[in-house]
C-alpha positions as CSV (number, residue, x, y, z in Angstrom):
1,X,-37.3,-9.3,-6.6
2,X,-38.3,-12.0,-4.2
3,X,-35.9,-14.4,-5.8
4,X,-33.2,-11.8,-5.6
5,X,-33.7,-11.2,-1.9
6,X,-33.7,-14.9,-1.3
7,X,-30.4,-15.2,-3.2
8,X,-28.9,-12.3,-1.3
9,X,-29.8,-13.8,2.0
10,X,-28.3,-17.1,1.1
11,X,-25.2,-15.4,-0.1
12,X,-24.8,-13.6,3.2
13,X,-25.3,-16.8,5.2
14,X,-22.7,-18.6,3.1
15,X,-20.1,-15.8,3.4
16,X,-20.7,-15.6,7.1
17,X,-20.1,-19.3,7.4
18,X,-16.8,-19.3,5.5
19,X,-15.5,-16.2,7.3
20,X,-16.4,-17.7,10.7
21,X,-14.7,-20.9,9.7
22,X,-11.6,-19.0,8.6
23,X,-11.5,-17.1,11.8
24,X,-11.9,-20.2,13.9
25,X,-9.0,-21.9,12.0
26,X,-6.9,-18.8,12.6
27,X,-7.5,-18.7,16.3
28,X,-7.3,-22.5,16.8
29,X,-3.9,-22.6,15.1
30,X,-2.5,-20.7,18.1
31,X,-2.3,-23.5,20.7
32,X,-1.3,-22.3,24.1
33,X,2.0,-23.6,25.4
34,X,3.1,-25.0,22.0
35,X,6.0,-24.6,19.6
36,X,5.4,-24.5,15.8
37,X,8.1,-24.4,13.1
38,X,8.0,-21.3,10.8
39,X,9.8,-20.2,7.7
40,X,13.6,-20.3,8.2
41,X,16.0,-17.5,7.5
42,X,17.9,-17.6,4.2
43,X,21.2,-17.6,6.2
44,X,22.3,-20.0,8.9
45,X,23.9,-18.2,11.8
46,X,24.6,-17.9,15.5
47,X,24.8,-15.0,18.0
48,X,22.7,-12.7,15.7
49,X,20.6,-9.8,16.9
50,X,16.8,-10.2,16.6
51,X,14.2,-7.6,17.6
52,X,10.6,-6.7,16.7
53,X,9.5,-3.3,15.4
54,X,6.0,-2.5,14.3
55,X,5.0,-6.1,14.0
56,X,8.0,-7.2,12.0
57,X,11.1,-9.1,13.2
58,X,14.6,-8.0,12.1
59,X,17.4,-10.6,12.2
60,X,20.7,-8.9,11.9
61,X,24.4,-10.0,11.7
62,X,25.7,-13.1,13.4
63,X,28.4,-15.6,12.6
64,X,28.5,-18.7,10.3
65,X,31.0,-21.0,8.7
66,X,32.1,-18.3,6.3
67,X,32.7,-15.8,9.1
68,X,31.1,-12.6,10.5
69,X,27.9,-11.5,8.9
70,X,26.2,-8.2,8.1
71,X,23.0,-9.6,6.6
72,X,19.7,-8.0,7.6
73,X,16.5,-10.0,7.1
74,X,13.0,-9.0,8.0
75,X,10.3,-11.6,9.0
76,X,6.6,-10.9,8.7
77,X,4.7,-13.2,11.1
78,X,1.4,-12.5,9.2
79,X,2.7,-13.9,5.9
80,X,5.4,-16.2,7.3
81,X,7.9,-14.8,4.8
82,X,11.4,-13.3,5.0
83,X,12.7,-10.2,3.1
84,X,16.4,-9.3,2.7
85,X,17.1,-5.6,3.5
86,X,20.2,-3.3,3.5
87,X,23.1,-5.0,5.3
88,X,24.6,-3.7,8.5
89,X,27.9,-1.8,7.7
90,X,30.1,-3.7,10.2
91,X,29.8,-7.5,10.1
92,X,29.7,-8.9,13.6
93,X,28.1,-11.1,16.2
94,X,27.5,-11.2,19.9
95,X,26.4,-7.5,19.9
96,X,23.4,-6.2,21.7
97,X,20.3,-4.8,20.0
98,X,17.6,-2.3,21.0
99,X,14.7,-0.6,19.3
100,X,13.6,3.0,19.8
101,X,11.2,5.1,17.6
102,X,11.4,2.8,14.5
103,X,15.2,2.6,14.7
104,X,17.3,-0.4,15.7
105,X,20.6,0.1,17.5
106,X,23.3,-2.5,17.1
107,X,26.0,-1.9,19.8
108,X,29.3,-3.6,20.4
109,X,30.0,-7.2,19.5
110,X,32.8,-9.3,18.0
111,X,34.1,-8.6,14.5
112,X,37.1,-9.5,12.3
113,X,40.4,-7.8,12.7
114,X,40.9,-7.9,8.9
115,X,44.0,-9.4,7.2
116,X,45.3,-11.0,10.4
117,X,42.5,-13.5,10.4
118,X,41.6,-12.9,14.1
119,X,38.8,-11.1,15.9
120,X,38.3,-8.4,18.5
121,X,35.6,-6.9,20.7
122,X,34.3,-3.6,19.4
123,X,32.2,-0.7,20.6
124,X,30.6,0.1,17.2
125,X,27.1,1.7,17.4
126,X,25.2,1.4,14.1
127,X,21.6,2.4,13.7
128,X,19.1,1.0,11.2
129,X,16.1,3.1,10.2
130,X,13.3,0.6,9.5
131,X,11.3,3.3,7.5
132,X,14.0,4.3,5.1
133,X,15.9,0.9,5.0
134,X,19.2,2.8,5.7
135,X,22.1,2.7,8.3
136,X,24.0,5.4,10.1
137,X,26.9,5.4,12.5
138,X,26.5,6.9,15.9
139,X,28.8,7.5,18.9
140,X,30.6,4.3,19.9
141,X,30.1,2.5,23.2
142,X,32.8,3.9,25.6
143,X,34.3,0.3,25.9
144,X,34.9,-2.5,23.5
145,X,32.7,-5.4,24.6
146,X,30.6,-8.3,23.5
147,X,27.8,-10.4,25.0
148,X,26.0,-7.3,26.2
149,X,22.4,-6.6,27.2
150,X,20.5,-3.5,26.3
151,X,17.2,-2.1,27.6
152,X,15.2,0.9,26.6
153,X,13.7,3.0,29.5
154,X,12.2,6.4,29.1
155,X,13.9,7.0,25.7
156,X,17.4,6.0,26.9
157,X,19.3,2.8,26.0
158,X,21.0,1.2,29.0
159,X,23.8,-1.3,28.1
160,X,25.2,-3.8,30.6
161,X,28.8,-4.8,29.9
162,X,29.9,-7.3,32.5
163,X,29.3,-5.4,35.8
164,X,29.5,-2.0,34.1
165,X,26.5,0.0,33.0
166,X,26.3,2.7,30.3
167,X,23.4,4.9,29.2
168,X,23.0,6.1,25.6
169,X,20.8,9.1,24.7
170,X,19.6,8.8,21.1
171,X,18.7,12.4,20.9
172,X,22.1,13.8,21.8
173,X,24.0,10.8,20.5
174,X,26.0,10.7,23.7
175,X,27.0,8.1,26.3
176,X,27.2,8.4,30.1
177,X,28.6,5.8,32.5
178,X,26.3,4.9,35.3
179,X,26.8,3.2,38.6
180,X,28.4,-0.2,38.2
181,X,26.8,-3.4,39.6
182,X,28.2,-3.7,43.2
183,X,29.5,-7.2,42.6
184,X,32.3,-8.8,40.7
185,X,31.5,-9.6,37.0
186,X,29.0,-12.4,36.8
187,X,30.1,-15.6,35.2
188,X,26.7,-15.8,33.4
189,X,23.6,-13.6,33.5
190,X,20.3,-12.7,32.1
191,X,18.6,-9.3,32.3
192,X,15.2,-7.9,31.7
193,X,12.8,-5.0,32.2
194,X,9.2,-5.7,33.2
195,X,6.6,-3.8,31.2
196,X,4.3,-2.0,31.6
197,X,4.5,-2.2,35.4
198,X,8.1,-1.2,36.0
199,X,11.2,0.7,34.8
200,X,13.9,-1.1,36.6
201,X,16.6,-3.4,35.2
202,X,16.6,-6.9,36.8
203,X,19.8,-8.9,36.5
204,X,19.9,-12.6,37.5
205,X,23.3,-14.1,37.4
206,X,25.8,-16.6,38.6
207,X,28.5,-14.9,40.6
208,X,31.7,-16.0,42.4
209,X,30.5,-16.6,46.0
210,X,31.7,-14.4,48.8
211,X,31.6,-17.4,51.2
212,X,34.7,-19.6,51.1
213,X,32.6,-22.7,51.4
214,X,31.0,-22.4,48.0
215,X,32.3,-21.6,44.6
216,X,29.3,-19.8,43.0
217,X,26.0,-18.3,44.1
218,X,22.9,-17.0,42.4
219,X,22.0,-13.4,42.8
220,X,19.2,-11.0,41.7
221,X,20.5,-7.5,41.2
222,X,18.0,-4.6,40.6
223,X,18.9,-1.2,39.1
224,X,16.8,1.9,39.4
225,X,17.5,4.4,36.6
226,X,15.8,7.2,38.6
227,X,18.2,6.9,41.5
228,X,21.2,5.4,39.6
229,X,21.4,2.8,42.4
230,X,21.6,-1.0,42.6
231,X,20.2,-3.3,45.3
232,X,20.0,-7.0,45.8
233,X,16.7,-8.7,45.2
234,X,15.2,-12.1,46.0
235,X,13.8,-15.2,44.3
236,X,16.7,-16.6,42.2
237,X,15.6,-19.2,39.7
238,X,15.5,-22.9,40.6
239,X,18.6,-23.8,38.6
240,X,22.3,-23.8,39.6
241,X,23.5,-21.8,36.6
242,X,21.6,-19.1,34.8
243,X,22.0,-19.3,31.1
244,X,19.6,-19.0,28.1
245,X,17.9,-16.4,26.0
246,X,15.3,-14.2,27.5
247,X,11.9,-13.1,26.2
248,X,9.4,-11.0,28.2
249,X,5.7,-11.0,27.4
250,X,4.0,-7.7,28.2
251,X,0.7,-8.8,29.6
252,X,-1.3,-7.4,26.7
253,X,-2.0,-10.6,24.7
254,X,-0.5,-13.1,27.3
255,X,0.2,-12.9,31.0
256,X,3.4,-11.0,31.8
257,X,6.1,-13.6,32.1
258,X,9.9,-13.8,31.8
259,X,10.8,-16.8,29.6
260,X,14.4,-18.1,29.8
261,X,14.9,-20.4,26.9
262,X,17.7,-22.9,26.9
263,X,18.9,-25.6,24.5
264,X,17.0,-28.3,26.2
265,X,14.6,-26.7,28.8
266,X,12.8,-23.4,29.5
267,X,12.0,-21.8,32.8
268,X,9.4,-19.0,33.4
269,X,9.3,-16.3,36.0
270,X,5.9,-15.0,37.1
271,X,6.3,-11.4,38.6
272,X,2.8,-11.4,40.1
273,X,3.5,-14.4,42.3
274,X,7.3,-14.1,42.4
275,X,7.7,-17.7,41.4
276,X,9.4,-19.8,38.8
277,X,8.1,-22.7,36.8
278,X,9.0,-24.7,33.6
279,X,7.7,-24.4,30.1
280,X,7.9,-26.6,27.0
281,X,11.4,-26.6,25.5
282,X,12.1,-25.3,22.0
283,X,11.6,-27.9,19.2
284,X,15.2,-27.8,17.9
285,X,17.7,-28.0,20.7
286,X,20.4,-25.3,20.1
287,X,22.7,-22.7,21.6
288,X,23.4,-19.0,20.6
289,X,20.0,-18.3,19.1
290,X,18.0,-15.1,19.5
291,X,14.4,-14.4,20.6
292,X,12.0,-11.7,19.3
293,X,8.4,-11.1,20.4
294,X,5.5,-9.9,18.4
295,X,2.1,-9.5,20.1
296,X,3.4,-11.6,23.1
297,X,4.3,-14.5,20.8
298,X,7.9,-15.7,21.0
299,X,10.1,-16.5,18.0
300,X,13.4,-18.4,18.6
301,X,15.6,-17.8,15.6
302,X,19.0,-19.2,14.4
303,X,21.6,-20.8,16.6
304,X,23.7,-23.9,16.5
305,X,23.0,-27.5,17.4
306,X,24.7,-28.6,20.7
307,X,27.6,-31.0,20.6
308,X,27.9,-31.0,16.8
309,X,31.0,-28.8,16.3
310,X,29.0,-25.7,15.5
311,X,26.3,-26.9,13.1
312,X,24.8,-23.5,12.1
313,X,21.1,-23.3,11.9
314,X,18.5,-21.0,10.2
315,X,15.5,-22.4,12.0
316,X,12.6,-20.1,13.2
317,X,10.2,-21.5,15.8
318,X,7.2,-19.9,17.3
319,X,6.0,-20.3,20.9
320,X,2.4,-19.4,22.0
321,X,2.5,-18.6,25.7
322,X,0.0,-20.1,28.2
323,X,-2.9,-17.8,28.6
324,X,-2.5,-16.2,25.1
325,X,-5.5,-14.3,23.7
326,X,-5.9,-12.6,20.4
327,X,-7.9,-9.9,22.2
328,X,-5.8,-7.4,24.2
329,X,-6.3,-7.6,27.9
330,X,-7.0,-4.3,29.6
331,X,-5.2,-4.4,32.9
332,X,-3.2,-2.2,35.3
333,X,-0.6,-4.9,35.4
334,X,0.5,-7.4,38.1
335,X,1.9,-6.5,41.4
336,X,5.6,-7.0,41.2
337,X,7.4,-7.9,44.5
338,X,10.9,-6.7,43.5
339,X,10.0,-3.6,41.4
340,X,7.4,-0.9,42.1
341,X,7.7,2.1,39.8
342,X,6.2,3.4,36.5
343,X,6.0,2.1,32.9
344,X,8.8,1.6,30.5
345,X,8.8,2.0,26.7
346,X,7.3,-1.0,24.9
347,X,9.1,-2.1,21.8
348,X,6.3,-3.9,20.0
349,X,3.4,-1.7,19.0
350,X,1.3,-3.6,16.5
351,X,-2.0,-5.3,16.9
352,X,-2.7,-9.0,17.0
353,X,-1.3,-11.1,14.2
354,X,-4.3,-13.3,13.6
355,X,-7.3,-12.7,11.3
356,X,-10.1,-13.2,13.8
357,X,-11.6,-9.8,14.6
358,X,-15.5,-9.8,14.1
359,X,-15.4,-6.3,12.6
360,X,-13.2,-7.6,9.7
361,X,-15.6,-10.4,9.1
362,X,-18.6,-8.1,8.9
363,X,-16.7,-5.7,6.6
364,X,-15.9,-8.4,4.1
365,X,-19.5,-9.8,4.1
366,X,-20.9,-6.3,3.7
367,X,-18.6,-5.6,0.8
368,X,-19.6,-8.8,-1.0
369,X,-23.3,-8.0,-0.4
370,X,-22.9,-4.5,-1.8
371,X,-21.1,-5.8,-4.9
372,X,-24.0,-8.2,-5.6
373,X,-26.6,-5.4,-5.1
374,X,-24.8,-3.0,-7.4
375,X,-24.4,-5.7,-10.1
376,X,-28.1,-6.6,-9.8
377,X,-29.4,-3.0,-10.3
378,X,-26.9,-2.4,-13.1
379,X,-28.2,-5.5,-14.9
380,X,-31.8,-4.5,-14.3
381,X,-31.2,-1.0,-15.6
382,X,-29.6,-2.2,-18.8
383,X,-32.5,-4.8,-19.3
384,X,-35.1,-2.0,-19.2
């Protein structure tokens, strides 16, 4: 019995060592402020829709050398693998994408006009059910448009089309036009909603200037869904032209920041200090890619290499923000100078993607120890 207890103690120590080592490797692999290449998609494409639901990333549609795409691929960050799912009914690119209650809404975009060989903007609204792997068609956007932005606030989907704003109700399957942005259509723009500290849409764009002495000017426009009103904000970014793909961390696993990723550089907005800074650029310079976020880790997917005559890419690169932690941060959220009201609906709902929780380590060690004990007593019983 003494020998058995000594063996069991040694086994527990060895198991604990290996599990601790595994956890350390898992955590150390996530280096703050770094980009890491991950498994690429099966299909090269630009202007696709990418979004995260329940810890998985869905890359839908887009455009490639063969034309408009309807492909739907799911990426699992935990296994670093892609799975092909049911395709979107209408092949298209440059549409907007939003997630609400395990459903993904693909709205508007550019699609083929069929036999004529051309293209046109559409208002198609198709919804993917991530649970049943099936698609359905819903009420179309009231206008045909592409290069849109969509945000989910209090169970409604707000779609920005140029200076126009539309609100979709998934429950009633109906659209309502809201107050338009009180400016002319921006030449380029980004938009975002800060969570969990706010429920306003913030648009940063390059507009034709009102002054005759300048051609363009940067503006920050803020929309309040509760009052259906716009106002002009402050703190435009430190660049002349706003362009890039936006990803917003939530403040749960990394500090809340707005990342604007471009082909060669990245800028970051800190809502707590109302300041802008720079971040490390993506590994593969490219245009027309998409960004999805799982547990406050960014994934830049697809795109085309600049100045190459549309060299379509399938690359998938992961960015770990500065201040990232695998342990959720319990906080009331930063004080935001330009926005002040309540929480919005978070899209990503899963836990951390690494394998570092102490509870899991103890569970595995206990299971191994229990197995050894059972085996020992069974062997002893048969021996007697």
